[in-house]
C-alpha positions in Angstrom: 0.0 0.0 0.0 1.5 3.3 -1.0 -0.1 6.7 -0.2 0.5 9.9 1.5 0.9 9.1 5.2 -1.6 10.1 7.8 0.0 10.7 11.2 -3.0 9.9 13.4 -1.5 7.5 16.0 -4.9 5.9 16.5 -4.9 4.6 12.9 -4.6 0.8 12.4 -1.6 1.7 10.2 0.4 2.6 13.3 -0.8 0.0 15.8 2.2 -1.1 17.8 3.0 -4.8 17.4 6.0 -7.1 17.8 8.4 -8.2 15.1 7.5 -11.5 13.6 10.1 -13.8 11.9 8.2 -17.1 12.1 9.7 -20.4 13.2 12.9 -20.1 11.2 14.1 -16.5 11.3 17.1 -17.3 9.1 14.8 -18.3 6.3 13.2 -14.9 6.2 14.9 -13.5 3.1 12.2 -11.5 1.3 12.3 -7.9 0.3 8.7 -7.2 1.5 9.4 -8.3 5.1 11.1 -5.0 6.1 7.7 -3.5 6.8 7.1 -6.1 9.5 10.5 -5.5 11.0 10.2 -1.7 11.5 7.3 -1.8 13.9 6.4 -1.2 17.5 9.3 -1.0 19.9 12.2 -0.8 17.5 10.7 2.3 15.8 10.2 3.9 19.2 13.8 3.1 20.2 15.5 3.8 16.8 16.7 7.3 17.8 18.4 5.8 20.8 20.4 3.8 18.3 21.2 6.7 16.0 21.9 9.4 18.7 21.2 12.4 16.5 23.8 14.8 17.9 26.6 12.2 17.7 25.7 11.2 14.2 25.6 14.8 13.1 29.1 15.3 14.6 30.4 12.1 12.9 29.0 13.0 9.4 29.8 16.7 9.5 28.8 18.4 6.3 29.6 15.5 4.0 26.2 15.0 2.5 25.4 18.7 2.4 28.7 19.5 0.7 28.2 16.7 -1.8 24.8 18.1 -2.8 25.7 21.7 -2.8 28.8 21.2 -4.9 26.5 19.8 -7.6 24.0 22.6 -7.3 21.3 20.4 -6.0 18.1 22.0 -4.6 15.3 19.5 -4.7 16.2 16.2 -2.9 14.3 13.0 -2.4 15.2 11.3 0.9 14.2 7.7 -0.2 14.9 6.0 3.2 13.7 8.6 5.7 13.6 6.4 8.7 12.9 8.6 11.8 13.9 11.7 9.8 17.5 12.5 10.7 18.7 13.2 7.2 15.5 14.9 6.1 15.8 17.4 9.0 19.5 17.9 8.2 18.6 18.7 4.6 15.8 21.1 5.5 18.1 22.9 8.0 20.6 23.3 5.1 17.9 24.8 2.8 17.1 21.9 0.5 13.6 21.4 -0.8 13.1 17.9 0.5 10.5 15.1 0.1 10.7 12.3 2.6 9.9 8.7 1.6 9.9 5.4 3.5 8.2 2.0 3.2 7.4 1.9 6.9 4.4 4.0 7.9 5.4 3.8 11.5 8.9 5.2 10.7 7.3 8.0 8.7 5.0 8.9 11.6 8.0 9.1 13.9 9.8 11.2 11.3 6.9 13.6 11.0 6.9 14.1 14.8 10.7 14.5 14.8 10.6 17.2 12.1 8.3 19.3 14.3 10.5 18.7 17.4 13.8 19.4 15.7 13.3 22.9 14.3 9.6 23.0 13.7 9.9 21.5 10.2 6.7 20.1 8.5 8.1 17.1 6.6 6.4 16.2 3.4 6.2 12.4 3.9 5.1 9.7 1.4 4.7 6.0 2.2 6.0 4.3 -1.0 7.8 1.2 -2.2 11.0 1.9 -4.1 10.1 -0.6 -6.8 7.1 1.6 -7.6 8.5 5.0 -6.7 7.5 6.9 -9.8 3.9 5.9 -9.3 3.7 7.5 -5.9 6.2 10.4 -6.0 5.9 13.0 -8.7 8.3 15.3 -10.4 12.0 15.3 -10.9 14.8 15.7 -8.4 18.3 17.0 -8.4 19.4 14.3 -6.0 18.1 11.1 -4.4 19.7 9.9 -1.2 19.2 6.3 0.1 21.1 6.1 3.4 21.2 4.2 6.7 22.1 0.8 5.0 18.5 0.7 3.8 19.1 -0.7 0.4 20.2 -4.0 1.9 16.6 -4.8 2.7 16.1 -5.9 -0.9 16.9 -9.6 -1.2 16.5 -10.3 -4.9 18.6 -8.9 -7.7 15.5 -8.1 -9.6 14.2 -5.9 -6.8 17.6 -4.2 -6.5 17.7 -3.4 -10.2 14.1 -2.2 -10.2 14.7 0.1 -7.3 17.8 1.6 -8.8 16.0 2.1 -12.1 13.3 4.0 -10.2 15.9 6.2 -8.5 17.5 6.8 -11.9 14.2 7.8 -13.4 13.4 10.3 -10.6 16.6 12.2 -11.3 17.1 15.2 -13.7 19.5 14.6 -16.5 22.4 15.8 -14.4 21.2 14.4 -11.1 23.0 12.4 -8.5 22.2 9.3 -6.3 23.9 9.0 -2.9 23.5 5.5 -1.5 25.3 3.8 1.3 25.9 0.3 2.7 27.7 -1.4 5.5 31.1 -2.8 4.8 29.7 -6.3 4.2 32.9 -7.4 2.5 34.8 -7.1 5.7 32.0 -8.8 7.7 31.8 -11.7 5.2 35.5 -12.1 5.0 36.0 -12.1 8.8 37.9 -8.8 8.9 35.4 -6.9 11.3 32.9 -7.6 14.0 30.3 -5.6 12.1 29.9 -2.9 14.8 29.5 0.7 13.6 31.2 3.8 14.8 29.8 6.6 12.7 26.2 5.6 11.9 24.8 3.9 15.0 26.2 6.1 17.7 24.0 5.4 20.7 26.1 4.3 23.7 23.3 2.4 25.4 22.6 0.1 22.4 24.5 -2.9 21.2 24.1 -3.7 17.5 26.0 -6.9 16.4 25.7 -9.6 13.8 23.6 -12.6 15.0 24.1 -14.6 11.8 26.1 -14.0 8.6 26.3 -15.9 5.4 26.5 -14.9 1.7 22.7 -14.4 1.6 21.9 -13.0 5.0 23.2 -10.6 7.6 20.9 -10.9 10.6 21.6 -8.1 13.2 20.6 -8.1 16.8 19.9 -4.8 18.6 20.0 -4.9 22.4 18.8 -1.8 24.2 19.7 -0.7 27.8 16.2 -1.7 29.0 16.7 -5.3 27.9 14.7 -4.9 24.7 15.9 -7.1 21.8 15.1 -6.6 18.2 16.4 -8.1 14.9 16.8 -7.0 11.3 17.4 -9.3 8.4 19.4 -7.8 5.6 21.2 -8.9 2.4 25.0 -8.5 2.7 25.8 -6.5 -0.4 29.4 -6.5 -1.5 30.9 -3.2 -2.5 31.8 -3.9 -6.1 28.6 -5.7 -6.7 26.6 -2.6 -5.9 28.9 -0.4 -7.9 28.3 -2.8 -10.9 24.5 -2.5 -10.5 24.8 1.2 -10.5 26.7 1.1 -13.7 24.2 -1.3 -15.3 21.3 1.0 -14.5 23.1 3.8 -16.3 25.0 5.9 -13.8 28.0 7.4 -15.6 30.4 8.1 -12.7 30.6 6.4 -9.3 32.8 7.7 -6.5 33.0 5.5 -3.4 33.9 6.8 0.0 34.6 5.0 3.3 33.3 6.6 6.4 33.0 10.0 4.7 36.6 9.8 3.4 38.2 8.5 0.2 38.8 4.8 0.8 42.2 3.6 1.6 43.6 0.1 1.5 44.8 0.1 5.1 41.5 1.1 6.5 38.3 -1.1 6.8 35.5 1.5 7.0 32.3 0.8 8.8 30.2 2.1 5.8 30.7 2.7 2.1 29.0 5.7 0.5 28.5 5.7 -3.3 28.0 9.0 -5.1 26.6 8.0 -8.5 26.2 10.7 -11.2 23.7 10.4 -14.0 25.1 13.0 -16.4 26.5 11.6 -19.6 29.0 14.5 -19.6 30.7 13.1 -16.5 33.9 11.2 -16.9 33.5 7.5 -16.3 34.6 6.4 -12.9 36.9 3.5 -12.1 
């Protein structure tokens, strides 16, 4: 179901309920399951995991500078979550539309917008695979952050979503998309904890199970609450290849907001993919 979100907390849309993974959680590898994962308690606690002030300090002006250097004005935040980046963009003066597939997340984002600067977020509940049906107009930039793209488990879904992002962009638009460093996790070079993105000190986020087709993370909060997310462990070069296949002409990849270096295993990769045919092809 995709429509403009209503923020009435009494709506059945936002009824708090528990996560449900069935009898075999490791078998849950479907793209559509994310909506059943971002519910109830984990949505209420998500900002404890992020820690807005600490994340803002860690990111600095990276995303704002990337967008402003390209003259972007109208931005689609395709993975709004609880609204952190939408609020950051609005504060920086960007014309921003906020999209998420979880209505509960969007309701929280709408409230956060009001609480953090009195911003009235324009929120749309939409599936990336049908984005152009529900979000209208063209954008200078699309951002898909917070490791959100890894909720798509099939290559068909990933290609469809990227094609929808591409179609939303103006001829010289840019997509900024991030991912965990799953290469290091799959290859046993990291524990999978994050320094820059999930900054809450009272939350422990660790891999509960990892194989080539699933990264299941466990989130333990200081009140004893435990929640899980099932994600597909994207490898860095695989995602870069998909971006090229869709049509992006130049792809620059950063590690933890810096140019990647061989001696450093970043927590996150950030891909900046340019649509313009005038751009020089990236490596």
